[in-house]
PDB file of N, CA, C and O in Angstrom:
ATOM      1  N   MET A   1      41.661 162.322  63.301  1.00  0.00           N
ATOM      2  CA  MET A   1      42.740 161.467  63.733  1.00  0.00           C
ATOM      3  C   MET A   1      43.354 160.781  62.505  1.00  0.00           C
ATOM      4  O   MET A   1      42.640 160.219  61.675  1.00  0.00           O
ATOM      5  N   LYS A   2      44.666 160.837  62.408  1.00  0.00           N
ATOM      6  CA  LYS A   2      45.358 160.219  61.281  1.00  0.00           C
ATOM      7  C   LYS A   2      45.415 158.707  61.475  1.00  0.00           C
ATOM      8  O   LYS A   2      45.587 158.212  62.589  1.00  0.00           O
ATOM      9  N   LYS A   3      45.267 157.991  60.373  1.00  0.00           N
ATOM     10  CA  LYS A   3      45.386 156.536  60.402  1.00  0.00           C
ATOM     11  C   LYS A   3      46.702 156.137  59.766  1.00  0.00           C
ATOM     12  O   LYS A   3      47.191 156.795  58.849  1.00  0.00           O
ATOM     13  N   LEU A   4      47.261 155.064  60.260  1.00  0.00           N
ATOM     14  CA  LEU A   4      48.504 154.539  59.719  1.00  0.00           C
ATOM     15  C   LEU A   4      48.183 153.549  58.615  1.00  0.00           C
ATOM     16  O   LEU A   4      47.460 152.575  58.823  1.00  0.00           O
ATOM     17  N   TYR A   5      48.740 153.819  57.424  1.00  0.00           N
ATOM     18  CA  TYR A   5      48.592 152.932  56.282  1.00  0.00           C
ATOM     19  C   TYR A   5      49.965 152.619  55.710  1.00  0.00           C
ATOM     20  O   TYR A   5      50.904 153.400  55.864  1.00  0.00           O
ATOM     21  N   ARG A   6      50.075 151.479  55.053  1.00  0.00           N
ATOM     22  CA  ARG A   6      51.260 151.206  54.242  1.00  0.00           C
ATOM     23  C   ARG A   6      51.122 152.007  52.961  1.00  0.00           C
ATOM     24  O   ARG A   6      50.081 151.955  52.306  1.00  0.00           O
ATOM     25  N   SER A   7      52.144 152.734  52.603  1.00  0.00           N
ATOM     26  CA  SER A   7      52.094 153.604  51.434  1.00  0.00           C
ATOM     27  C   SER A   7      52.038 152.790  50.144  1.00  0.00           C
ATOM     28  O   SER A   7      52.744 151.793  49.987  1.00  0.00           O
ATOM     29  N   ALA A   8      51.193 153.232  49.237  1.00  0.00           N
ATOM     30  CA  ALA A   8      51.105 152.579  47.924  1.00  0.00           C
ATOM     31  C   ALA A   8      52.083 153.199  46.936  1.00  0.00           C
ATOM     32  O   ALA A   8      52.437 152.570  45.938  1.00  0.00           O
ATOM     33  N   THR A   9      52.525 154.431  47.203  1.00  0.00           N
ATOM     34  CA  THR A   9      53.395 155.127  46.256  1.00  0.00           C
ATOM     35  C   THR A   9      54.839 155.233  46.727  1.00  0.00           C
ATOM     36  O   THR A   9      55.756 155.242  45.905  1.00  0.00           O
ATOM     37  N   ASP A  10      55.055 155.313  48.024  1.00  0.00           N
ATOM     38  CA  ASP A  10      56.397 155.506  48.575  1.00  0.00           C
ATOM     39  C   ASP A  10      56.835 154.226  49.279  1.00  0.00           C
ATOM     40  O   ASP A  10      56.860 154.157  50.508  1.00  0.00           O
ATOM     41  N   LYS A  11      57.179 153.215  48.485  1.00  0.00           N
ATOM     42  CA  LYS A  11      57.527 151.937  49.092  1.00  0.00           C
ATOM     43  C   LYS A  11      58.742 151.320  48.428  1.00  0.00           C
ATOM     44  O   LYS A  11      58.999 151.532  47.243  1.00  0.00           O
ATOM     45  N   GLN A  12      59.479 150.557  49.207  1.00  0.00           N
ATOM     46  CA  GLN A  12      60.598 149.768  48.710  1.00  0.00           C
ATOM     47  C   GLN A  12      60.282 148.281  48.857  1.00  0.00           C
ATOM     48  O   GLN A  12      60.493 147.499  47.930  1.00  0.00           O
ATOM     49  N   ILE A  13      59.777 147.901  50.023  1.00  0.00           N
ATOM     50  CA  ILE A  13      59.420 146.498  50.272  1.00  0.00           C
ATOM     51  C   ILE A  13      57.902 146.375  50.409  1.00  0.00           C
ATOM     52  O   ILE A  13      57.235 145.833  49.528  1.00  0.00           O
ATOM     53  N   SER A  14      57.366 146.880  51.517  1.00  0.00           N
ATOM     54  CA  SER A  14      55.923 146.771  51.724  1.00  0.00           C
ATOM     55  C   SER A  14      55.228 148.114  51.860  1.00  0.00           C
ATOM     56  O   SER A  14      53.999 148.159  51.904  1.00  0.00           O
ATOM     57  N   GLY A  15      55.969 149.202  51.927  1.00  0.00           N
ATOM     58  CA  GLY A  15      55.383 150.525  52.097  1.00  0.00           C
ATOM     59  C   GLY A  15      55.214 150.929  53.544  1.00  0.00           C
ATOM     60  O   GLY A  15      54.679 152.002  53.825  1.00  0.00           O
ATOM     61  N   LEU A  16      55.659 150.095  54.469  1.00  0.00           N
ATOM     62  CA  LEU A  16      55.485 150.384  55.888  1.00  0.00           C
ATOM     63  C   LEU A  16      56.293 151.601  56.320  1.00  0.00           C
ATOM     64  O   LEU A  16      55.765 152.464  57.021  1.00  0.00           O
ATOM     65  N   CYS A  17      57.548 151.692  55.926  1.00  0.00           N
ATOM     66  CA  CYS A  17      58.365 152.848  56.305  1.00  0.00           C
ATOM     67  C   CYS A  17      57.816 154.133  55.694  1.00  0.00           C
ATOM     68  O   CYS A  17      57.841 155.185  56.333  1.00  0.00           O
ATOM     69  N   GLY A  18      57.323 154.053  54.467  1.00  0.00           N
ATOM     70  CA  GLY A  18      56.707 155.217  53.842  1.00  0.00           C
ATOM     71  C   GLY A  18      55.469 155.671  54.587  1.00  0.00           C
ATOM     72  O   GLY A  18      55.250 156.870  54.760  1.00  0.00           O
ATOM     73  N   GLY A  19      54.661 154.730  55.027  1.00  0.00           N
ATOM     74  CA  GLY A  19      53.467 155.058  55.808  1.00  0.00           C
ATOM     75  C   GLY A  19      53.800 155.635  57.164  1.00  0.00           C
ATOM     76  O   GLY A  19      53.150 156.577  57.619  1.00  0.00           O
ATOM     77  N   ILE A  20      54.812 155.076  57.819  1.00  0.00           N
ATOM     78  CA  ILE A  20      55.236 155.601  59.122  1.00  0.00           C
ATOM     79  C   ILE A  20      55.791 157.006  58.968  1.00  0.00           C
ATOM     80  O   ILE A  20      55.534 157.868  59.808  1.00  0.00           O
ATOM     81  N   ALA A  21      56.548 157.247  57.907  1.00  0.00           N
ATOM     82  CA  ALA A  21      57.102 158.580  57.666  1.00  0.00           C
ATOM     83  C   ALA A  21      55.989 159.597  57.450  1.00  0.00           C
ATOM     84  O   ALA A  21      56.053 160.703  57.987  1.00  0.00           O
ATOM     85  N   ARG A  22      54.992 159.248  56.689  1.00  0.00           N
ATOM     86  CA  ARG A  22      53.860 160.168  56.483  1.00  0.00           C
ATOM     87  C   ARG A  22      53.100 160.411  57.774  1.00  0.00           C
ATOM     88  O   ARG A  22      52.668 161.531  58.045  1.00  0.00           O
ATOM     89  N   TRP A  23      52.938 159.370  58.563  1.00  0.00           N
ATOM     90  CA  TRP A  23      52.188 159.492  59.804  1.00  0.00           C
ATOM     91  C   TRP A  23      52.893 160.438  60.778  1.00  0.00           C
ATOM     92  O   TRP A  23      52.239 161.237  61.449  1.00  0.00           O
ATOM     93  N   PHE A  24      54.232 160.350  60.857  1.00  0.00           N
ATOM     94  CA  PHE A  24      54.992 161.232  61.722  1.00  0.00           C
ATOM     95  C   PHE A  24      55.325 162.564  61.059  1.00  0.00           C
ATOM     96  O   PHE A  24      55.728 163.504  61.744  1.00  0.00           O
ATOM     97  N   GLY A  25      55.167 162.661  59.752  1.00  0.00           N
ATOM     98  CA  GLY A  25      55.463 163.892  59.040  1.00  0.00           C
ATOM     99  C   GLY A  25      56.949 164.139  58.838  1.00  0.00           C
ATOM    100  O   GLY A  25      57.399 165.285  58.836  1.00  0.00           O
ATOM    101  N   ILE A  26      57.713 163.061  58.668  1.00  0.00           N
ATOM    102  CA  ILE A  26      59.152 163.188  58.457  1.00  0.00           C
ATOM    103  C   ILE A  26      59.529 162.521  57.135  1.00  0.00           C
ATOM    104  O   ILE A  26      58.707 161.860  56.500  1.00  0.00           O
ATOM    105  N   ASP A  27      60.778 162.704  56.738  1.00  0.00           N
ATOM    106  CA  ASP A  27      61.258 162.144  55.481  1.00  0.00           C
ATOM    107  C   ASP A  27      61.351 160.621  55.564  1.00  0.00           C
ATOM    108  O   ASP A  27      61.743 160.071  56.593  1.00  0.00           O
ATOM    109  N   THR A  28      60.990 159.953  54.483  1.00  0.00           N
ATOM    110  CA  THR A  28      61.001 158.495  54.429  1.00  0.00           C
ATOM    111  C   THR A  28      62.409 157.928  54.598  1.00  0.00           C
ATOM    112  O   THR A  28      62.585 156.861  55.188  1.00  0.00           O
ATOM    113  N   THR A  29      63.400 158.637  54.085  1.00  0.00           N
ATOM    114  CA  THR A  29      64.780 158.159  54.191  1.00  0.00           C
ATOM    115  C   THR A  29      65.218 158.048  55.645  1.00  0.00           C
ATOM    116  O   THR A  29      65.944 157.122  56.006  1.00  0.00           O
ATOM    117  N   VAL A  30      64.785 158.976  56.472  1.00  0.00           N
ATOM    118  CA  VAL A  30      65.126 158.938  57.902  1.00  0.00           C
ATOM    119  C   VAL A  30      64.530 157.692  58.549  1.00  0.00           C
ATOM    120  O   VAL A  30      65.201 157.006  59.321  1.00  0.00           O
ATOM    121  N   VAL A  31      63.287 157.406  58.238  1.00  0.00           N
ATOM    122  CA  VAL A  31      62.626 156.222  58.809  1.00  0.00           C
ATOM    123  C   VAL A  31      63.321 154.947  58.339  1.00  0.00           C
ATOM    124  O   VAL A  31      63.515 154.016  59.121  1.00  0.00           O
ATOM    125  N   ARG A  32      63.693 154.906  57.066  1.00  0.00           N
ATOM    126  CA  ARG A  32      64.370 153.712  56.540  1.00  0.00           C
ATOM    127  C   ARG A  32      65.741 153.518  57.174  1.00  0.00           C
ATOM    128  O   ARG A  32      66.124 152.393  57.492  1.00  0.00           O
ATOM    129  N   LEU A  33      66.482 154.606  57.359  1.00  0.00           N
ATOM    130  CA  LEU A  33      67.793 154.500  58.014  1.00  0.00           C
ATOM    131  C   LEU A  33      67.656 154.026  59.456  1.00  0.00           C
ATOM    132  O   LEU A  33      68.426 153.182  59.912  1.00  0.00           O
ATOM    133  N   ILE A  34      66.684 154.565  60.164  1.00  0.00           N
ATOM    134  CA  ILE A  34      66.441 154.120  61.547  1.00  0.00           C
ATOM    135  C   ILE A  34      66.072 152.640  61.568  1.00  0.00           C
ATOM    136  O   ILE A  34      66.533 151.901  62.438  1.00  0.00           O
ATOM    137  N   ALA A  35      65.243 152.201  60.617  1.00  0.00           N
ATOM    138  CA  ALA A  35      64.836 150.796  60.564  1.00  0.00           C
ATOM    139  C   ALA A  35      66.019 149.873  60.280  1.00  0.00           C
ATOM    140  O   ALA A  35      66.124 148.798  60.869  1.00  0.00           O
ATOM    141  N   VAL A  36      66.912 150.292  59.375  1.00  0.00           N
ATOM    142  CA  VAL A  36      68.078 149.460  59.046  1.00  0.00           C
ATOM    143  C   VAL A  36      69.031 149.372  60.234  1.00  0.00           C
ATOM    144  O   VAL A  36      69.512 148.288  60.563  1.00  0.00           O
ATOM    145  N   VAL A  37      69.305 150.493  60.873  1.00  0.00           N
ATOM    146  CA  VAL A  37      70.198 150.486  62.041  1.00  0.00           C
ATOM    147  C   VAL A  37      69.590 149.657  63.166  1.00  0.00           C
ATOM    148  O   VAL A  37      70.286 148.876  63.815  1.00  0.00           O
ATOM    149  N   ALA A  38      68.295 149.828  63.393  1.00  0.00           N
ATOM    150  CA  ALA A  38      67.631 149.048  64.445  1.00  0.00           C
ATOM    151  C   ALA A  38      67.649 147.551  64.120  1.00  0.00           C
ATOM    152  O   ALA A  38      67.827 146.723  65.013  1.00  0.00           O
ATOM    153  N   ALA A  39      67.466 147.208  62.851  1.00  0.00           N
ATOM    154  CA  ALA A  39      67.489 145.793  62.455  1.00  0.00           C
ATOM    155  C   ALA A  39      68.869 145.184  62.672  1.00  0.00           C
ATOM    156  O   ALA A  39      68.983 144.037  63.105  1.00  0.00           O
ATOM    157  N   LEU A  40      69.909 145.941  62.376  1.00  0.00           N
ATOM    158  CA  LEU A  40      71.272 145.436  62.570  1.00  0.00           C
ATOM    159  C   LEU A  40      71.631 145.298  64.050  1.00  0.00           C
ATOM    160  O   LEU A  40      72.374 144.394  64.432  1.00  0.00           O
ATOM    161  N   CYS A  41      71.107 146.188  64.869  1.00  0.00           N
ATOM    162  CA  CYS A  41      71.445 146.177  66.301  1.00  0.00           C
ATOM    163  C   CYS A  41      70.558 145.260  67.130  1.00  0.00           C
ATOM    164  O   CYS A  41      70.877 144.977  68.285  1.00  0.00           O
ATOM    165  N   SER A  42      69.452 144.790  66.566  1.00  0.00           N
ATOM    166  CA  SER A  42      68.502 144.018  67.369  1.00  0.00           C
ATOM    167  C   SER A  42      68.562 142.516  67.121  1.00  0.00           C
ATOM    168  O   SER A  42      67.746 141.764  67.655  1.00  0.00           O
ATOM    169  N   PHE A  43      69.523 142.079  66.313  1.00  0.00           N
ATOM    170  CA  PHE A  43      69.689 140.646  66.029  1.00  0.00           C
ATOM    171  C   PHE A  43      68.429 140.016  65.452  1.00  0.00           C
ATOM    172  O   PHE A  43      68.106 138.868  65.760  1.00  0.00           O
ATOM    173  N   GLY A  44      67.715 140.770  64.611  1.00  0.00           N
ATOM    174  CA  GLY A  44      66.562 140.229  63.908  1.00  0.00           C
ATOM    175  C   GLY A  44      65.207 140.509  64.520  1.00  0.00           C
ATOM    176  O   GLY A  44      64.182 140.212  63.906  1.00  0.00           O
ATOM    177  N   THR A  45      65.177 141.069  65.703  1.00  0.00           N
ATOM    178  CA  THR A  45      63.888 141.359  66.341  1.00  0.00           C
ATOM    179  C   THR A  45      63.100 142.392  65.547  1.00  0.00           C
ATOM    180  O   THR A  45      61.894 142.237  65.352  1.00  0.00           O
ATOM    181  N   VAL A  46      63.769 143.438  65.091  1.00  0.00           N
ATOM    182  CA  VAL A  46      63.090 144.486  64.320  1.00  0.00           C
ATOM    183  C   VAL A  46      62.614 143.939  62.979  1.00  0.00           C
ATOM    184  O   VAL A  46      61.565 144.353  62.485  1.00  0.00           O
ATOM    185  N   VAL A  47      63.353 143.030  62.393  1.00  0.00           N
ATOM    186  CA  VAL A  47      62.923 142.415  61.133  1.00  0.00           C
ATOM    187  C   VAL A  47      61.622 141.637  61.355  1.00  0.00           C
ATOM    188  O   VAL A  47      60.701 141.721  60.542  1.00  0.00           O
ATOM    189  N   ALA A  48      61.548 140.891  62.438  1.00  0.00           N
ATOM    190  CA  ALA A  48      60.329 140.144  62.758  1.00  0.00           C
ATOM    191  C   ALA A  48      59.163 141.101  63.013  1.00  0.00           C
ATOM    192  O   ALA A  48      58.051 140.856  62.546  1.00  0.00           O
ATOM    193  N   LEU A  49      59.405 142.181  63.743  1.00  0.00           N
ATOM    194  CA  LEU A  49      58.355 143.164  63.998  1.00  0.00           C
ATOM    195  C   LEU A  49      57.911 143.860  62.712  1.00  0.00           C
ATOM    196  O   LEU A  49      56.729 144.154  62.536  1.00  0.00           O
ATOM    197  N   TYR A  50      58.860 144.122  61.818  1.00  0.00           N
ATOM    198  CA  TYR A  50      58.539 144.727  60.526  1.00  0.00           C
ATOM    199  C   TYR A  50      57.615 143.810  59.721  1.00  0.00           C
ATOM    200  O   TYR A  50      56.631 144.270  59.142  1.00  0.00           O
ATOM    201  N   LEU A  51      57.928 142.532  59.688  1.00  0.00           N
ATOM    202  CA  LEU A  51      57.103 141.576  58.947  1.00  0.00           C
ATOM    203  C   LEU A  51      55.698 141.465  59.544  1.00  0.00           C
ATOM    204  O   LEU A  51      54.707 141.407  58.816  1.00  0.00           O
ATOM    205  N   ILE A  52      55.626 141.437  60.863  1.00  0.00           N
ATOM    206  CA  ILE A  52      54.318 141.364  61.532  1.00  0.00           C
ATOM    207  C   ILE A  52      53.514 142.631  61.247  1.00  0.00           C
ATOM    208  O   ILE A  52      52.326 142.555  60.932  1.00  0.00           O
ATOM    209  N   ALA A  53      54.161 143.802  61.357  1.00  0.00           N
ATOM    210  CA  ALA A  53      53.466 145.071  61.105  1.00  0.00           C
ATOM    211  C   ALA A  53      53.037 145.186  59.650  1.00  0.00           C
ATOM    212  O   ALA A  53      52.001 145.783  59.358  1.00  0.00           O
ATOM    213  N   SER A  54      53.824 144.618  58.728  1.00  0.00           N
ATOM    214  CA  SER A  54      53.457 144.659  57.322  1.00  0.00           C
ATOM    215  C   SER A  54      52.185 143.862  57.044  1.00  0.00           C
ATOM    216  O   SER A  54      51.456 144.156  56.098  1.00  0.00           O
ATOM    217  N   VAL A  55      51.929 142.870  57.860  1.00  0.00           N
ATOM    218  CA  VAL A  55      50.704 142.079  57.709  1.00  0.00           C
ATOM    219  C   VAL A  55      49.526 142.773  58.398  1.00  0.00           C
ATOM    220  O   VAL A  55      48.402 142.737  57.897  1.00  0.00           O
ATOM    221  N   ILE A  56      49.783 143.402  59.542  1.00  0.00           N
ATOM    222  CA  ILE A  56      48.711 144.002  60.340  1.00  0.00           C
ATOM    223  C   ILE A  56      48.259 145.360  59.801  1.00  0.00           C
ATOM    224  O   ILE A  56      47.058 145.621  59.729  1.00  0.00           O
ATOM    225  N   VAL A  57      49.202 146.228  59.420  1.00  0.00           N
ATOM    226  CA  VAL A  57      48.869 147.580  58.965  1.00  0.00           C
ATOM    227  C   VAL A  57      48.241 147.487  57.574  1.00  0.00           C
ATOM    228  O   VAL A  57      48.814 146.866  56.679  1.00  0.00           O
ATOM    229  N   PRO A  58      47.069 148.099  57.383  1.00  0.00           N
ATOM    230  CA  PRO A  58      46.401 147.995  56.080  1.00  0.00           C
ATOM    231  C   PRO A  58      47.088 148.839  55.014  1.00  0.00           C
ATOM    232  O   PRO A  58      47.785 149.808  55.314  1.00  0.00           O
ATOM    233  N   LYS A  59      46.871 148.439  53.749  1.00  0.00           N
ATOM    234  CA  LYS A  59      47.380 149.212  52.626  1.00  0.00           C
ATOM    235  C   LYS A  59      46.599 150.515  52.509  1.00  0.00           C
ATOM    236  O   LYS A  59      45.446 150.609  52.931  1.00  0.00           O
ATOM    237  N   GLU A  60      47.245 151.503  51.935  1.00  0.00           N
ATOM    238  CA  GLU A  60      46.589 152.779  51.669  1.00  0.00           C
ATOM    239  C   GLU A  60      45.417 152.555  50.716  1.00  0.00           C
ATOM    240  O   GLU A  60      45.577 151.883  49.697  1.00  0.00           O
ATOM    241  N   PRO A  61      44.240 153.106  51.028  1.00  0.00           N
ATOM    242  CA  PRO A  61      43.086 152.923  50.142  1.00  0.00           C
ATOM    243  C   PRO A  61      43.345 153.497  48.749  1.00  0.00           C
ATOM    244  O   PRO A  61      44.009 154.525  48.614  1.00  0.00           O
ATOM    245  N   VAL A  62      42.838 152.854  47.746  1.00  0.00           N
ATOM    246  CA  VAL A  62      43.013 153.298  46.363  1.00  0.00           C
ATOM    247  C   VAL A  62      42.246 154.600  46.167  1.00  0.00           C
ATOM    248  O   VAL A  62      41.082 154.708  46.552  1.00  0.00           O
ATOM    249  N   GLY A  63      42.905 155.589  45.566  1.00  0.00           N
ATOM    250  CA  GLY A  63      42.266 156.873  45.304  1.00  0.00           C
ATOM    251  C   GLY A  63      42.177 157.779  46.507  1.00  0.00           C
ATOM    252  O   GLY A  63      41.419 158.749  46.488  1.00  0.00           O
ATOM    253  N   ASN A  64      42.922 157.496  47.545  1.00  0.00           N
ATOM    254  CA  ASN A  64      42.906 158.320  48.747  1.00  0.00           C
ATOM    255  C   ASN A  64      43.931 159.443  48.586  1.00  0.00           C
ATOM    256  O   ASN A  64      45.000 159.400  49.196  1.00  0.00           O
ATOM    257  N   PHE A  65      43.610 160.440  47.773  1.00  0.00           N
ATOM    258  CA  PHE A  65      44.560 161.506  47.486  1.00  0.00           C
ATOM    259  C   PHE A  65      44.733 162.444  48.668  1.00  0.00           C
ATOM    260  O   PHE A  65      45.732 163.161  48.731  1.00  0.00           O
ATOM    261  N   GLY A  66      43.805 162.466  49.597  1.00  0.00           N
ATOM    262  CA  GLY A  66      43.948 163.310  50.782  1.00  0.00           C
ATOM    263  C   GLY A  66      45.056 162.824  51.692  1.00  0.00           C
ATOM    264  O   GLY A  66      45.631 163.616  52.439  1.00  0.00           O
ATOM    265  N   PHE A  67      45.370 161.533  51.645  1.00  0.00           N
ATOM    266  CA  PHE A  67      46.424 160.993  52.498  1.00  0.00           C
ATOM    267  C   PHE A  67      47.800 161.359  51.980  1.00  0.00           C
ATOM    268  O   PHE A  67      48.736 161.526  52.763  1.00  0.00           O
ATOM    269  N   ASP A  68      47.932 161.485  50.667  1.00  0.00           N
ATOM    270  CA  ASP A  68      49.220 161.781  50.062  1.00  0.00           C
ATOM    271  C   ASP A  68      49.377 163.290  49.937  1.00  0.00           C
ATOM    272  O   ASP A  68      48.777 163.906  49.056  1.00  0.00           O
ATOM    273  N   ASP A  69      50.180 163.888  50.812  1.00  0.00           N
ATOM    274  CA  ASP A  69      50.339 165.337  50.858  1.00  0.00           C
ATOM    275  C   ASP A  69      50.955 165.902  49.588  1.00  0.00           C
ATOM    276  O   ASP A  69      50.782 167.087  49.303  1.00  0.00           O
ATOM    277  N   HIS A  70      51.664 165.095  48.824  1.00  0.00           N
ATOM    278  CA  HIS A  70      52.323 165.591  47.626  1.00  0.00           C
ATOM    279  C   HIS A  70      51.306 166.034  46.578  1.00  0.00           C
ATOM    280  O   HIS A  70      51.614 166.913  45.773  1.00  0.00           O
ATOM    281  N   TYR A  71      50.124 165.465  46.561  1.00  0.00           N
ATOM    282  CA  TYR A  71      49.155 165.759  45.525  1.00  0.00           C
ATOM    283  C   TYR A  71      48.128 166.804  45.945  1.00  0.00           C
ATOM    284  O   TYR A  71      47.368 167.277  45.100  1.00  0.00           O
ATOM    285  N   THR A  72      48.080 167.176  47.216  1.00  0.00           N
ATOM    286  CA  THR A  72      47.050 168.108  47.672  1.00  0.00           C
ATOM    287  C   THR A  72      47.386 169.543  47.312  1.00  0.00           C
ATOM    288  O   THR A  72      46.504 170.399  47.375  1.00  0.00           O
ATOM    289  N   HIS A  73      48.619 169.843  46.938  1.00  0.00           N
ATOM    290  CA  HIS A  73      49.011 171.214  46.622  1.00  0.00           C
ATOM    291  C   HIS A  73      48.733 171.572  45.170  1.00  0.00           C
ATOM    292  O   HIS A  73      48.842 172.741  44.802  1.00  0.00           O
ATOM    293  N   TYR A  74      48.381 170.610  44.342  1.00  0.00           N
ATOM    294  CA  TYR A  74      48.207 170.884  42.916  1.00  0.00           C
ATOM    295  C   TYR A  74      46.758 170.995  42.527  1.00  0.00           C
ATOM    296  O   TYR A  74      46.448 171.225  41.358  1.00  0.00           O
TER     297      TYR A  74
END
């Protein structure tokens, strides 16, 4: 079972969108665009949920190369 982590390598603010993108197996840019559009349309609710999730979701463990698919091919 895959665990959701905040990305340590693919992050702009807290790494949450990068972690969600890896968990779903989609591009990080798509997740970030969805988050920005949702934040603009929700009058701040998504921003509050993002901040709460950034505190609750743990950071990616140090040295966890199995989680980062970019490094498993080399």
